[in-house]
C-alpha positions as a Python dict, from the first residue, in 0.01 Angstrom:
ca = {
    (1, 'X'): (0, 0, 0),
    (2, 'X'): (10, 124, 355),
    (3, 'X'): (-259, 75, 615),
    (4, 'X'): (-74, 193, 923),
    (5, 'X'): (-324, 265, 1202),
    (6, 'X'): (-622, 206, 970),
    (7, 'X'): (-897, -34, 1076),
    (8, 'X'): (-1091, -227, 813),
    (9, 'X'): (-1341, -514, 811),
    (10, 'X'): (-1335, -826, 593),
    (11, 'X'): (-1650, -1041, 582),
    (12, 'X'): (-1626, -1411, 500),
    (13, 'X'): (-1258, -1399, 593),
    (14, 'X'): (-1194, -1773, 575),
    (15, 'X'): (-1272, -1787, 202),
    (16, 'X'): (-1021, -1825, -82),
    (17, 'X'): (-1001, -1462, -194),
    (18, 'X'): (-1066, -1322, 154),
    (19, 'X'): (-782, -1520, 316),
    (20, 'X'): (-537, -1362, 71),
    (21, 'X'): (-697, -1023, 128),
    (22, 'X'): (-650, -1055, 506),
    (23, 'X'): (-288, -1162, 452),
    (24, 'X'): (-208, -862, 229),
    (25, 'X'): (-392, -617, 458),
    (26, 'X'): (-192, -736, 758),
    (27, 'X'): (132, -713, 559),
    (28, 'X'): (42, -354, 468),
    (29, 'X'): (-7, -261, 834),
    (30, 'X'): (-386, -258, 858),
    (31, 'X'): (-578, -370, 1165),
    (32, 'X'): (-836, -620, 1040),
    (33, 'X'): (-1170, -709, 1196),
    (34, 'X'): (-1269, -1029, 1018),
    (35, 'X'): (-1588, -1233, 1025),
    (36, 'X'): (-1632, -1608, 991),
    (37, 'X'): (-1939, -1826, 1029),
    (38, 'X'): (-1797, -2038, 1309),
    (39, 'X'): (-1512, -1931, 1539),
    (40, 'X'): (-1488, -2285, 1676),
    (41, 'X'): (-1409, -2442, 1339),
    (42, 'X'): (-1028, -2475, 1307),
    (43, 'X'): (-1059, -2496, 927),
    (44, 'X'): (-1209, -2147, 926),
    (45, 'X'): (-969, -1972, 1162),
    (46, 'X'): (-634, -2149, 1213),
    (47, 'X'): (-481, -2042, 880),
    (48, 'X'): (-584, -1682, 952),
    (49, 'X'): (-439, -1685, 1304),
    (50, 'X'): (-110, -1813, 1158),
    (51, 'X'): (-66, -1510, 927),
    (52, 'X'): (214, -1265, 996),
    (53, 'X'): (80, -979, 1210),
    (54, 'X'): (-236, -1169, 1305),
    (55, 'X'): (-155, -1188, 1674),
    (56, 'X'): (-127, -807, 1697),
    (57, 'X'): (-376, -680, 1438),
    (58, 'X'): (-631, -948, 1344),
    (59, 'X'): (-957, -964, 1539),
    (60, 'X'): (-1197, -1247, 1453),
    (61, 'X'): (-1575, -1228, 1496),
    (62, 'X'): (-1862, -1466, 1433),
    (63, 'X'): (-2133, -1327, 1205),
    (64, 'X'): (-2431, -1465, 1015),
    (65, 'X'): (-2507, -1317, 672),
    (66, 'X'): (-2884, -1340, 704),
    (67, 'X'): (-2906, -1222, 1066),
    (68, 'X'): (-2990, -853, 1081),
    (69, 'X'): (-2750, -648, 1293),
    (70, 'X'): (-2495, -931, 1291),
    (71, 'X'): (-2226, -698, 1155),
    (72, 'X'): (-2297, -388, 1368),
    (73, 'X'): (-2021, -441, 1624),
    (74, 'X'): (-1774, -565, 1361),
    (75, 'X'): (-1785, -262, 1131),
    (76, 'X'): (-1795, -15, 1421),
    (77, 'X'): (-1477, 194, 1417),
    (78, 'X'): (-1374, 86, 1065),
    (79, 'X'): (-1274, 314, 778),
    (80, 'X'): (-1339, 57, 508),
    (81, 'X'): (-1534, -264, 465),
    (82, 'X'): (-1452, -546, 224),
    (83, 'X'): (-1761, -761, 177),
    (84, 'X'): (-1647, -1092, 29),
    (85, 'X'): (-1894, -1327, 202),
    (86, 'X'): (-2141, -1485, -39),
    (87, 'X'): (-2228, -1848, -113),
    (88, 'X'): (-2061, -1998, -420),
    (89, 'X'): (-2226, -2303, -572),
    (90, 'X'): (-2316, -2413, -922),
    (91, 'X'): (-2548, -2696, -817),
    (92, 'X'): (-2837, -2610, -587),
    (93, 'X'): (-3177, -2758, -514),
    (94, 'X'): (-3335, -2436, -385),
    (95, 'X'): (-3170, -2133, -554),
    (96, 'X'): (-3367, -1881, -348),
    (97, 'X'): (-3264, -2004, -4),
    (98, 'X'): (-2921, -2143, -94),
    (99, 'X'): (-2788, -1860, -313),
    (100, 'X'): (-3014, -1561, -372),
    (101, 'X'): (-3126, -1480, -16),
    (102, 'X'): (-2779, -1507, 142),
    (103, 'X'): (-2626, -1300, -142),
    (104, 'X'): (-2887, -1022, -148),
    (105, 'X'): (-2998, -1011, 217),
    (106, 'X'): (-2642, -1065, 336),
    (107, 'X'): (-2513, -773, 130),
    (108, 'X'): (-2792, -545, 255),
    (109, 'X'): (-2732, -653, 616),
    (110, 'X'): (-2365, -556, 589),
    (111, 'X'): (-2451, -225, 420),
    (112, 'X'): (-2714, -138, 683),
    (113, 'X'): (-2448, -187, 949),
    (114, 'X'): (-2207, 32, 747),
    (115, 'X'): (-2466, 308, 724),
    (116, 'X'): (-2460, 340, 1104),
    (117, 'X'): (-2084, 409, 1115),
    (118, 'X'): (-1976, 762, 1009),
    (119, 'X'): (-1607, 664, 990),
    (120, 'X'): (-1662, 422, 700),
    (121, 'X'): (-1551, 597, 383),
    (122, 'X'): (-1579, 317, 129),
    (123, 'X'): (-1725, -31, 85),
    (124, 'X'): (-1561, -273, -159),
    (125, 'X'): (-1774, -571, -261),
    (126, 'X'): (-1648, -892, -420),
    (127, 'X'): (-1886, -952, -709),
    (128, 'X'): (-1808, -1168, -1012),
    (129, 'X'): (-1790, -1173, -1390),
    (130, 'X'): (-2110, -1374, -1343),
    (131, 'X'): (-2294, -1044, -1291),
    (132, 'X'): (-2138, -897, -1607),
    (133, 'X'): (-2170, -1138, -1896),
    (134, 'X'): (-2464, -1376, -1863),
    (135, 'X'): (-2696, -1235, -2130),
    (136, 'X'): (-2792, -1313, -2487),
    (137, 'X'): (-2514, -1103, -2645),
    (138, 'X'): (-2296, -1313, -2878),
    (139, 'X'): (-1935, -1388, -2785),
    (140, 'X'): (-1666, -1428, -3050),
    (141, 'X'): (-1300, -1338, -3099),
    (142, 'X'): (-1388, -977, -3192),
    (143, 'X'): (-1584, -909, -2873),
    (144, 'X'): (-1438, -714, -2580),
    (145, 'X'): (-1640, -749, -2260),
    (146, 'X'): (-1608, -451, -2027),
    (147, 'X'): (-1772, -287, -1726),
    (148, 'X'): (-2067, -158, -1932),
    (149, 'X'): (-2192, -515, -1976),
    (150, 'X'): (-2456, -653, -1742),
    (151, 'X'): (-2601, -997, -1687),
    (152, 'X'): (-2972, -1016, -1761),
    (153, 'X'): (-3169, -1157, -1463),
    (154, 'X'): (-3441, -1292, -1694),
    (155, 'X'): (-3181, -1468, -1910),
    (156, 'X'): (-3019, -1610, -1594),
    (157, 'X'): (-3355, -1744, -1475),
    (158, 'X'): (-3443, -1895, -1811),
    (159, 'X'): (-3105, -2068, -1842),
    (160, 'X'): (-3098, -2163, -1471),
    (161, 'X'): (-2774, -1971, -1407),
    (162, 'X'): (-2857, -1928, -1038),
    (163, 'X'): (-2515, -1815, -920),
    (164, 'X'): (-2506, -1544, -1187),
    (165, 'X'): (-2857, -1438, -1084),
    (166, 'X'): (-2758, -1416, -716),
    (167, 'X'): (-2452, -1200, -795),
    (168, 'X'): (-2651, -975, -1031),
    (169, 'X'): (-2932, -915, -782),
    (170, 'X'): (-2686, -859, -496),
    (171, 'X'): (-2488, -606, -699),
    (172, 'X'): (-2801, -412, -797),
    (173, 'X'): (-2928, -412, -438),
    (174, 'X'): (-2590, -286, -315),
    (175, 'X'): (-2569, -9, -574),
    (176, 'X'): (-2925, 110, -505),
    (177, 'X'): (-2869, 109, -128),
    (178, 'X'): (-2538, 296, -147),
    (179, 'X'): (-2679, 560, -382),
    (180, 'X'): (-2976, 618, -153),
    (181, 'X'): (-2765, 630, 163),
    (182, 'X'): (-2453, 816, 52),
    (183, 'X'): (-2209, 526, 86),
    (184, 'X'): (-1911, 501, -150),
    (185, 'X'): (-1919, 165, -330),
    (186, 'X'): (-1674, -19, -554),
    (187, 'X'): (-1756, -364, -695),
    (188, 'X'): (-1492, -604, -823),
    (189, 'X'): (-1574, -868, -1084),
    (190, 'X'): (-1315, -1147, -1096),
    (191, 'X'): (-1337, -1428, -1347),
    (192, 'X'): (-1233, -1787, -1273),
    (193, 'X'): (-1000, -1740, -976),
    (194, 'X'): (-699, -1970, -941),
    (195, 'X'): (-361, -1952, -769),
    (196, 'X'): (-215, -2085, -443),
    (197, 'X'): (-466, -2128, -162),
    (198, 'X'): (-415, -2047, 207),
    (199, 'X'): (-723, -2221, 350),
    (200, 'X'): (-683, -2593, 436),
    (201, 'X'): (-936, -2728, 184),
    (202, 'X'): (-984, -2681, -189),
    (203, 'X'): (-1251, -2434, -294),
    (204, 'X'): (-1477, -2459, -599),
    (205, 'X'): (-1237, -2312, -857),
    (206, 'X'): (-913, -2473, -737),
    (207, 'X'): (-1093, -2808, -719),
    (208, 'X'): (-1219, -2755, -1075),
    (209, 'X'): (-863, -2694, -1196),
    (210, 'X'): (-744, -3005, -1011),
    (211, 'X'): (-1020, -3211, -1177),
    (212, 'X'): (-919, -3072, -1514),
    (213, 'X'): (-554, -3168, -1456),
    (214, 'X'): (-630, -3517, -1322),
    (215, 'X'): (-922, -3621, -1540),
    (216, 'X'): (-971, -3362, -1815),
    (217, 'X'): (-1305, -3282, -1651),
    (218, 'X'): (-1462, -2955, -1769),
    (219, 'X'): (-1667, -2737, -1538),
    (220, 'X'): (-1890, -2628, -1827),
    (221, 'X'): (-1936, -2761, -2183),
    (222, 'X'): (-1759, -2480, -2370),
    (223, 'X'): (-1434, -2538, -2181),
    (224, 'X'): (-1370, -2161, -2191),
    (225, 'X'): (-1242, -1997, -1871),
    (226, 'X'): (-1182, -1635, -1766),
    (227, 'X'): (-866, -1690, -1561),
    (228, 'X'): (-732, -1451, -1295),
    (229, 'X'): (-483, -1489, -1009),
    (230, 'X'): (-626, -1487, -655),
    (231, 'X'): (-338, -1265, -540),
    (232, 'X'): (-427, -1005, -804),
    (233, 'X'): (-792, -1013, -693),
    (234, 'X'): (-688, -956, -331),
    (235, 'X'): (-454, -671, -434),
    (236, 'X'): (-734, -515, -641),
    (237, 'X'): (-952, -493, -329),
    (238, 'X'): (-689, -293, -143),
    (239, 'X'): (-617, -69, -445),
    (240, 'X'): (-993, -7, -485),
    (241, 'X'): (-1009, 104, -122),
    (242, 'X'): (-692, 314, -122),
    (243, 'X'): (-731, 493, -457),
    (244, 'X'): (-951, 802, -400),
    (245, 'X'): (-1066, 805, -763),
    (246, 'X'): (-1173, 439, -769),
    (247, 'X'): (-1543, 404, -846),
    (248, 'X'): (-1802, 178, -1001),
    (249, 'X'): (-1717, -167, -1135),
    (250, 'X'): (-1389, -336, -1225),
    (251, 'X'): (-1357, -650, -1439),
    (252, 'X'): (-1066, -869, -1325),
    (253, 'X'): (-958, -1121, -1589),
    (254, 'X'): (-600, -1186, -1702),
    (255, 'X'): (-685, -1406, -1998),
    (256, 'X'): (-980, -1583, -2160),
    (257, 'X'): (-872, -1920, -2289),
    (258, 'X'): (-979, -2278, -2347),
    (259, 'X'): (-895, -2516, -2062),
    (260, 'X'): (-690, -2737, -2294),
    (261, 'X'): (-467, -2438, -2371),
    (262, 'X'): (-412, -2412, -1994),
    (263, 'X'): (-312, -2780, -1993),
    (264, 'X'): (-74, -2716, -2283),
    (265, 'X'): (96, -2442, -2077),
    (266, 'X'): (121, -2674, -1777),
    (267, 'X'): (269, -2959, -1981),
    (268, 'X'): (549, -2721, -2084),
    (269, 'X'): (616, -2619, -1722),
    (270, 'X'): (577, -2965, -1565),
    (271, 'X'): (678, -3227, -1823),
    (272, 'X'): (637, -3505, -1564),
    (273, 'X'): (273, -3410, -1504),
    (274, 'X'): (57, -3677, -1667),
    (275, 'X'): (-201, -3452, -1831),
    (276, 'X'): (-515, -3560, -2022),
    (277, 'X'): (-487, -3544, -2400),
    (278, 'X'): (-672, -3273, -2588),
    (279, 'X'): (-1009, -3394, -2715),
    (280, 'X'): (-1069, -3164, -3006),
    (281, 'X'): (-807, -2925, -3142),
    (282, 'X'): (-1057, -2772, -3382),
    (283, 'X'): (-1272, -2646, -3095),
    (284, 'X'): (-986, -2453, -2938),
    (285, 'X'): (-943, -2085, -3020),
    (286, 'X'): (-653, -1872, -2901),
    (287, 'X'): (-887, -1596, -2787),
    (288, 'X'): (-1256, -1695, -2776),
    (289, 'X'): (-1332, -1335, -2670),
    (290, 'X'): (-1158, -1070, -2458),
    (291, 'X'): (-1226, -901, -2125),
    (292, 'X'): (-1100, -544, -2102),
    (293, 'X'): (-817, -470, -1856),
    (294, 'X'): (-826, -94, -1912),
    (295, 'X'): (-1025, 9, -1606),
    (296, 'X'): (-836, -231, -1378),
    (297, 'X'): (-509, -82, -1502),
    (298, 'X'): (-641, 253, -1379),
    (299, 'X'): (-610, 106, -1029),
    (300, 'X'): (-240, 44, -1105),
    (301, 'X'): (-311, -330, -1101),
    (302, 'X'): (-53, -537, -1289),
    (303, 'X'): (-197, -877, -1372),
    (304, 'X'): (12, -1185, -1304),
    (305, 'X'): (65, -1376, -1633),
    (306, 'X'): (-152, -1688, -1652),
    (307, 'X'): (161, -1901, -1698),
    (308, 'X'): (287, -1794, -1353),
    (309, 'X'): (-55, -1843, -1192),
    (310, 'X'): (-94, -2194, -1335),
    (311, 'X'): (259, -2288, -1228),
    (312, 'X'): (207, -2158, -872),
    (313, 'X'): (-132, -2330, -840),
    (314, 'X'): (5, -2669, -941),
    (315, 'X'): (307, -2622, -714),
    (316, 'X'): (62, -2550, -430),
    (317, 'X'): (-131, -2870, -515),
    (318, 'X'): (199, -3061, -496),
    (319, 'X'): (308, -2896, -169),
    (320, 'X'): (-29, -2978, -8),
    (321, 'X'): (-18, -3338, -137),
    (322, 'X'): (-341, -3316, -337),
    (323, 'X'): (-149, -3387, -659),
    (324, 'X'): (150, -3622, -690),
    (325, 'X'): (389, -3622, -983),
}
C-alpha cells in the first residue's frame, strides 16, 4: 500500500476503526484530512496527533454530520474519501434523531460535498453486517451469508433493530446518490469488531468483550458473534480504495462463533485469566452459520485468525489497565 503524495479524507477519525485507518494511511505515505466532532476534546484528537507522520501529513478539521456543507472544505483537493462517521448505539430512546438521521443525512451530506470535487475518484463507506443479515431468512450451520444478502427495513422496524435500520437506510441512500451522480462507491460490512484500540476510551464492541470476559455478560441472547479484527477492517478500507477493480459491497468477518468458544480460546492463551464458566455446552455450535470471505479475498485481504485478535485485545486491556490478571 503506497499513498505517496495522495490526499484522502477520513470522517469520524477519532473512532475505533477510523483511528486505525488514519494510522495505516499515514504509515503508507498518504496525507490525511480528518474530521472530528470537537477539536478541543483531547480524547478525540491527542491519540491521532501522536501517530507517526501526523505532524507532517495529518490535518484535523471539525465537522458536523447533520450540518449541510460541513465537509466541503475538508474533501476539497482529495482523491478519496473514507466515510466512517456514524452513530453506534444499541439502546436509544428516539431512533430517528439518535441513529437514523445522523446516519442517512450525514452520509448524504458527505456525498454532496464529494460531488463538488472532480479529483475524488472513489468513496469508501464503513457500513456493517447489520445492513446485510437482519431479515427473516433462517440461519443454521449450512447457511453461508454473502454480499447478496440484505437486511429488510420492515423486519428491522418490527423487531426494533434500530442500528441495523440506520445502516441499511444509509447504505441505500449512498448507493442511490452515487449511481445518480457518477461517484464510485465501495461499502464495507464488518461484523463484531475487536482488537487493540488506539483511542483512550473503550468503544461499544471492546467494552462488550471486556464485559464478557469479566462477567460472562452477553450483548445479545444468542451469544453468537461475527468476529473480525479492527486492523483487518482498516486495511480493507485502503485496499478498497487502491484496487481499481474493487466495487460494490464486501462482508468482513473472520469467524462466526459463540462467545463461550471465544472464552475457551482465551483460557488457553491466558491460563491466569479468571474467566466465567460456560453456562450451557449444548447451546454452543462450532459454526452456527458462515459468512463468505470470497469477495474480501479478492481485495487481497488476509484475515487475522481470531485467536490472534482475541489475544491482542486482551493484552491491550491489560496494557491499558482496564483488566488485571
